N, CA and C of each residue as an Amber inpcrd file, in Angstrom:
protein
   162
 143.6130000  92.4920000 108.0320000 144.8790000  92.9490000 108.0400000
 145.6520000  91.8690000 107.7390000 146.0760000  91.3140000 106.9400000
 146.9430000  90.0110000 107.1200000 148.6300000  90.2160000 108.0310000
 149.3120000  89.1110000 108.0280000 150.1710000  89.1660000 108.9570000
 151.4630000  88.3400000 107.9480000 152.6030000  89.2860000 107.9060000
 153.5130000  88.1040000 107.1080000 153.8980000  87.0170000 108.1670000
 153.9520000  85.9040000 107.3510000 154.1150000  84.5270000 107.7590000
 155.8500000  84.3920000 108.3670000 156.7620000  85.4660000 107.9460000
 157.9330000  85.4050000 108.3670000 158.4790000  86.2140000 109.1970000
 157.9960000  87.3900000 109.1660000 158.2770000  88.1280000 110.4610000
 157.4290000  88.6930000 111.2050000 156.0110000  88.1470000 110.8410000
 154.6960000  88.9260000 111.6960000 154.4690000  90.2490000 111.2540000
 154.8840000  91.0430000 110.8690000 154.5110000  92.5540000 110.3890000
 152.8300000  92.0630000 110.1300000 152.1790000  92.9600000 110.2310000
 151.0500000  93.2380000 109.6200000 151.3140000  93.8810000 108.5490000
 150.5560000  93.5450000 107.0480000 150.6560000  94.1110000 105.7600000
 149.4960000  94.1780000 105.2310000 149.3380000  95.2670000 104.3030000
 148.2150000  95.5330000 103.5750000 147.9690000  94.4130000 102.3000000
 146.6430000  94.2060000 102.1650000 146.6060000  93.2300000 100.8110000
 147.1340000  93.7210000  99.9170000 147.2460000  95.0110000  99.5300000
 147.6730000  95.2980000  98.2450000 149.0850000  95.3580000  98.1180000
 149.6930000  95.2170000  98.9220000 151.2140000  95.1040000  98.8330000
 151.8430000  94.1530000  97.6030000 152.7790000  94.7110000  96.9980000
 153.0930000  93.6570000  95.8680000 154.0000000  92.8500000  96.3350000
 154.2610000  92.4410000  97.3930000 154.2970000  91.1390000  97.6820000
 154.0490000  89.8040000  98.5050000 153.2780000  89.2120000  97.1020000
 152.2930000  88.1230000  97.6300000 152.6210000  86.7750000  96.9240000
 152.4800000  85.9370000  97.2770000 152.9180000  84.3100000  96.8310000
 151.3940000  83.7970000  96.9210000 151.0360000  83.0580000  96.1770000
 150.0990000  81.7520000  96.0530000 150.6100000  80.4840000  96.7880000
 150.4840000  80.0740000  97.3600000 150.9580000  78.6070000  97.7420000
 149.6940000  77.4750000  98.4450000 149.8350000  76.4700000  97.8640000
 148.7700000  75.6280000  98.5780000 147.3280000  76.0130000  98.1830000
 146.9600000  76.8510000  97.3060000 145.9110000  77.2540000  96.9440000
 145.3940000  78.7610000  98.3830000 146.4440000  79.1440000  98.7860000
 146.1000000  80.3450000  99.6110000 147.4260000  81.3380000  99.5230000
 146.9070000  82.4620000  99.5380000 147.9160000  83.9000000  99.3100000
 148.4590000  84.4240000 100.6950000 149.6210000  84.5350000 100.3090000
 150.2610000  84.9800000 101.4440000 150.9690000  85.9480000 101.1950000
 151.0600000  86.8890000 102.0380000 151.1540000  88.5960000 101.9050000
 152.7800000  89.0280000 102.9400000 153.3790000  89.7220000 102.1070000
 154.7160000  89.7700000 102.8340000 155.2180000  91.3670000 102.8680000
 155.8920000  91.9550000 103.9480000 156.0880000  93.2060000 104.0560000
 157.4410000  93.5620000 103.2040000 158.0790000  92.0840000 102.3610000
 159.3050000  92.8440000 101.9220000 159.6720000  91.5990000 100.6730000
 160.5850000  92.2110000  99.8350000 160.7860000  91.0260000  98.9910000
 161.9050000  90.3520000  99.7510000 162.3460000  90.5180000 100.6460000
 163.0980000  89.5960000 101.4880000 162.7350000  88.5210000 101.9900000
 161.3710000  89.0690000 102.6840000 160.4890000  87.9040000 103.5320000
 159.7340000  87.0350000 102.4110000 159.3900000  87.4030000 101.3480000
 158.5530000  86.6440000 100.3650000 159.5780000  85.8340000  99.8110000
 160.7890000  85.8440000  99.6520000 162.1310000  84.9520000  99.7890000
 162.0470000  84.1070000 100.3000000 162.1760000  84.4680000 101.4550000
 162.6770000  83.5750000 102.7120000 161.1160000  82.4350000 102.3440000
 160.0100000  82.8050000 102.5090000 158.9350000  82.0190000 102.5620000
 159.0450000  81.2780000 101.0370000 159.4900000  81.8040000 100.0410000
 159.5160000  81.2260000  99.0080000 160.4110000  79.9270000  99.3220000
 161.3880000  80.0610000  99.4420000 162.3580000  79.3380000  99.5220000
 162.2500000  77.9270000 101.1190000 161.7400000  78.3930000 101.6980000
 161.1040000  77.4540000 102.9950000 160.0820000  77.6980000 103.5690000
 159.2570000  77.1570000 102.5990000 157.6680000  77.3630000 102.6970000
 156.9470000  76.4280000 104.0610000 157.6440000  75.2530000 104.3020000
 157.0170000  74.2800000 104.8510000 157.5830000  74.6430000 106.2130000
 158.5740000  75.4400000 106.5260000 158.9720000  76.1450000 107.6670000
 157.7220000  76.7940000 108.5310000 156.9990000  77.7250000 107.4430000
 156.1200000  78.7390000 107.7030000 154.7850000  78.5380000 107.9860000
 154.5640000  77.3640000 106.8190000 153.0830000  77.0260000 106.6110000
 152.4170000  76.1440000 108.0340000 153.4010000  75.3280000 107.9020000
 152.8530000  73.9430000 108.8770000 152.8690000  74.1940000 110.4160000
 153.5910000  75.6880000 111.1010000 153.1560000  76.2250000 112.0980000
 152.3850000  76.9480000 112.3190000 152.0930000  77.3960000 111.6200000
 150.9040000  78.3730000 111.1770000 149.6510000  77.5330000 111.1910000
 149.6860000  76.5490000 110.2930000 148.6190000  75.4830000 110.1630000
 148.1230000  74.8440000 111.7790000 149.2100000  74.5310000 112.2900000
 148.9850000  73.4120000 113.7230000 148.2270000  74.7190000 114.9990000
 148.7750000  75.9740000 114.5460000 148.3030000  77.1380000 115.3270000
 147.0460000  77.8020000 115.6800000 146.2990000  77.2360000 114.0440000
 145.0610000  77.0200000 113.6380000 144.3240000  76.1310000 113.6840000
 144.9850000  75.1930000 114.4930000 144.1540000  73.9230000 114.6090000
 144.0620000  72.7910000 113.4700000 144.7800000  72.9910000 112.5490000
 144.5530000  71.9500000 111.0530000 145.2430000  71.1470000 111.0690000
């Protein structure tokens, strides 16, 4: 089960709130988290990649 990169909540992959970014699909718990990610993607992707060792 994926985790919303904005708030950290676990979400189902069938959520209507998902976005493609840098050839990756991100899933969100709400429209507001999806909007926050869309407006500030680098704030969420860079720390996530660092924590994964990329």
